[in-house]
C-alpha atoms as one frame of an Amber mdcrd trajectory, in Angstrom:
protein
   0.013  -0.041  -0.030   1.285   3.329  -0.941   0.486   6.596   0.761   1.690
  10.354   0.252   0.841  13.567   1.840  -1.819  15.614   0.616   0.245  18.940
   0.231   3.588  20.272   1.112   4.346  20.685   4.777   7.358  22.687   5.943
   9.038  22.053   9.337  11.570  24.631  10.786  13.849  24.396  13.799  17.470
  23.883  14.712  19.819  21.063  13.474  20.362  18.400  16.044  24.203  18.185
  15.445  24.929  21.741  14.195  22.544  24.069  16.197  21.942  25.943  12.726
  18.667  27.105  11.760  17.151  24.515   9.347  13.922  23.591   7.410  12.530
  20.609   5.617   9.638  20.470   3.207   7.673  17.238   2.675   5.924  17.103
  -0.627   3.596  14.673  -2.175   5.352  11.886  -4.331   4.661  10.396  -7.725
   3.324   6.893  -7.464   6.198   4.352  -7.304   8.888   6.933  -6.568   9.579
   5.852  -2.969  10.964   8.179  -0.473  13.573  10.672  -1.903  15.418  13.324
  -0.024  16.674  16.246  -2.092  19.411  18.441  -0.562  18.430  21.780  -1.900
  21.126  23.467   0.129  23.846  21.780  -1.773  25.078  22.611  -5.352  23.226
  20.506  -7.909  20.452  19.557  -5.495  21.759  15.983  -4.948  19.048  13.239
  -4.354  19.401  10.645  -1.684  16.987   7.767  -2.012  15.737   6.124   1.204
  16.926   2.564   0.516  18.947   0.145   2.417  21.750   0.498  -0.243  22.172
   4.179   0.820  22.496   3.434   4.664  25.923   4.661   6.145  27.344   3.376
   9.546  26.746   5.953  12.124  26.138   5.569  15.932  22.655   6.196  17.408
  21.162   7.623  14.145  20.104   6.611  10.580  22.276   8.147   8.011  21.676
   7.870   4.289  24.222   8.887   1.667  24.559   9.326  -2.065  27.995  10.604
  -3.170  28.862  13.445  -0.988  25.229  14.175   0.098  24.226  13.149   3.568
  20.875  13.200   5.306  20.906  12.267   9.007  18.422  11.160  11.684  16.039
  10.264   8.787  14.156   7.708  11.015  12.128  10.765  12.354  10.676  11.152
   9.001  10.140   7.694   8.024   7.529   5.656   9.633
């Protein structure tokens, strides 16, 4: 069963590890696209797919990587 959000939702706060002001926007996805993170703050807007093959070793958190792009503590978005 696939599900997506009805419309964009933006969350703002402070980064857990950096303390920097951050925001994340969750947008509806196309059918069969899976969960995809877009690092819009990095040059080229790299994409990191939420798949087991992108999991990196990190203590006490889930980290996904693709090339130099990383997204951390993604377990709070996936559920």
